[in-house]
C-alpha positions in Angstrom: 44.5 81.3 -22.3 47.6 80.3 -19.8 50.8 79.8 -21.1 52.2 76.5 -19.1 55.4 75.0 -20.4 54.9 71.2 -20.2 56.2 68.3 -22.1 54.4 64.7 -21.9 56.9 61.7 -22.0 55.5 58.5 -23.7 56.1 55.5 -25.6 52.4 54.6 -26.1 50.8 56.5 -29.5 47.5 55.6 -28.1 48.3 57.9 -24.8 49.7 60.5 -26.8 47.0 60.6 -28.9 44.2 60.9 -26.3 46.2 63.7 -24.4 46.8 65.9 -27.7 42.9 65.3 -28.8 42.2 66.4 -24.5 44.7 69.5 -24.6 43.8 70.6 -27.6 40.6 72.0 -26.0 42.3 72.5 -22.6 43.2 76.1 -21.2 46.9 74.9 -21.2 49.6 74.9 -24.0 51.6 71.4 -24.4 54.9 72.6 -25.6 56.2 68.9 -26.7 54.9 65.4 -27.0 58.3 63.3 -26.8 58.6 59.5 -27.4 62.3 59.5 -26.9 64.0 59.2 -23.6 67.1 61.3 -24.6 65.1 63.9 -25.5 63.6 64.5 -21.9 67.6 65.6 -20.6 67.0 69.5 -22.5 63.7 70.4 -20.6 64.8 72.1 -17.1 61.8 74.5 -17.5 59.3 72.7 -18.4 56.8 70.9 -16.4 57.8 67.3 -17.4 54.3 64.5 -17.6 56.0 61.4 -17.6 53.7 58.4 -18.5 54.8 55.4 -16.8 53.4 53.5 -19.6 55.7 50.5 -21.1 58.6 51.5 -18.7 60.3 49.1 -16.2 62.0 50.4 -12.9 64.9 50.7 -14.1 64.1 52.6 -16.6 61.8 55.3 -14.6 64.8 55.2 -11.8 66.9 56.4 -15.1 64.9 59.0 -15.9 64.0 60.6 -12.4 68.1 60.4 -11.5 68.8 62.2 -14.8 66.1 64.6 -13.7 67.2 65.1 -10.3 67.6 68.6 -10.4 64.1 69.4 -11.8 60.8 69.4 -9.0 58.3 69.5 -11.5 57.6 66.1 -12.9 54.3 64.5 -12.8 54.0 60.8 -12.9 51.0 59.8 -14.9 50.7 56.1 -13.8 48.4 52.5 -13.7 50.4 51.9 -10.8 49.4 54.6 -8.6 47.8 52.4 -5.8 50.8 49.5 -6.1 53.3 51.7 -4.1 56.2 50.5 -7.1 56.8 54.4 -7.6 57.7 55.2 -4.2 61.6 55.2 -4.5 60.8 58.0 -7.4 59.0 60.4 -4.7 62.2 61.1 -2.9 63.6 62.4 -6.5 61.5 65.5 -6.4 58.3 64.1 -7.7 56.0 66.5 -7.8 52.9 65.1 -8.5 51.3 61.6 -9.1 48.0 61.3 -10.8 46.5 57.8 -11.8 45.2 56.8 -15.3 42.2 55.6 -13.5 41.0 59.3 -12.8 39.7 61.7 -15.7 42.4 63.7 -17.4 40.7 67.1 -16.1 42.3 65.7 -13.1 45.9 65.8 -14.9 45.6 69.3 -16.2 44.8 70.2 -12.3 48.0 68.7 -11.2 49.7 70.5 -13.8 48.4 73.6 -12.9 49.2 73.0 -9.1 52.4 72.0 -9.8 53.2 74.7 -11.8 52.0 77.3 -9.0 54.7 75.5 -6.6 52.3 73.0 -5.0 52.3 69.1 -5.1 49.5 67.1 -6.7 48.9 63.4 -5.5 45.6 62.1 -6.5 43.8 60.1 -4.2 44.5 56.7 -5.1 48.1 57.2 -3.9 47.1 58.8 -0.3 47.2 54.7 0.8 51.0 54.5 -0.5 51.9 58.0 0.7 50.6 56.6 4.3 52.7 53.7 3.9 55.7 55.9 3.3 55.0 57.3 6.9 54.7 54.1 8.4 58.4 53.1 6.5 60.1 56.1 8.1 58.1 55.5 11.5 59.1 51.8 12.0 62.5 52.0 10.8 63.7 51.1 14.3 62.3 47.6 14.2 65.5 47.0 11.4 68.6 46.0 11.6 71.5 48.1 10.6 72.1 46.2 7.4 68.3 45.9 6.5 68.2 49.8 6.9 71.2 50.6 4.5 69.2 48.6 1.9 66.1 50.0 2.1 67.9 53.6 2.2 68.8 52.3 -1.3 65.7 51.1 -2.3 63.9 54.8 -1.4 66.7 56.1 -4.0 65.3 53.6 -6.6 68.4 51.5 -6.7 68.0 47.8 -8.4 68.7 44.9 -5.7 72.1 43.9 -8.1 73.4 47.4 -8.0 72.7 47.6 -3.9 74.4 44.6 -3.5 77.2 46.0 -5.3 77.4 49.0 -3.5 77.1 47.2 -0.1 79.6 44.5 -1.4 77.3 41.6 -0.4 75.5 39.5 -2.5 72.1 39.6 -4.5 70.6 36.8 -2.6 71.4 38.6 0.9 69.9 41.8 -0.8 66.8 39.8 -1.7 67.0 38.4 1.8 66.9 42.0 3.2 64.5 42.6 0.9 62.0 39.8 2.1 62.5 40.9 5.8 62.2 44.8 5.3 58.6 44.0 3.6 57.8 41.2 6.1 58.6 43.7 9.2 57.1 46.8 7.8 54.3 45.0 6.3 54.6 46.4 2.8 52.8 44.1 0.0 
């Protein structure tokens, strides 16, 4: 049996239960099932699977910012085709697996990331193509819009971007609207 240190974070008991059941018959050994955000900070050598279940963008940003020195994070998400996680890709996420996928796909992602690779399930390909589109079309944006986009990519909430750029939150909303329109982002 291959020993890969994996910690799984979820605040949803049903997800923990289903993952425990699946991995009990797996060749992988799960070292931790975590339900407390603070416990994530002590896991520098583990592969960390984060179920985004009932977390909002600010909580996800705080988690990934706190784990920014770790490159072996796998996001287990129901939003894989929505692109909401785009900012977190730049915080060294090693993989993204949709909850629509079979659990053996999550297992495959864990093995791939443990070998130093990345794994993005098919549901994320459209979003990854959108990232390339964003980077190649930045020239369509004003200097201010580029500044706002850079903070968005890093996962900063609008209020924090406004504070950092010394402008109103309404100005940020306007920039975000223009960015989405110019880059054809939903």
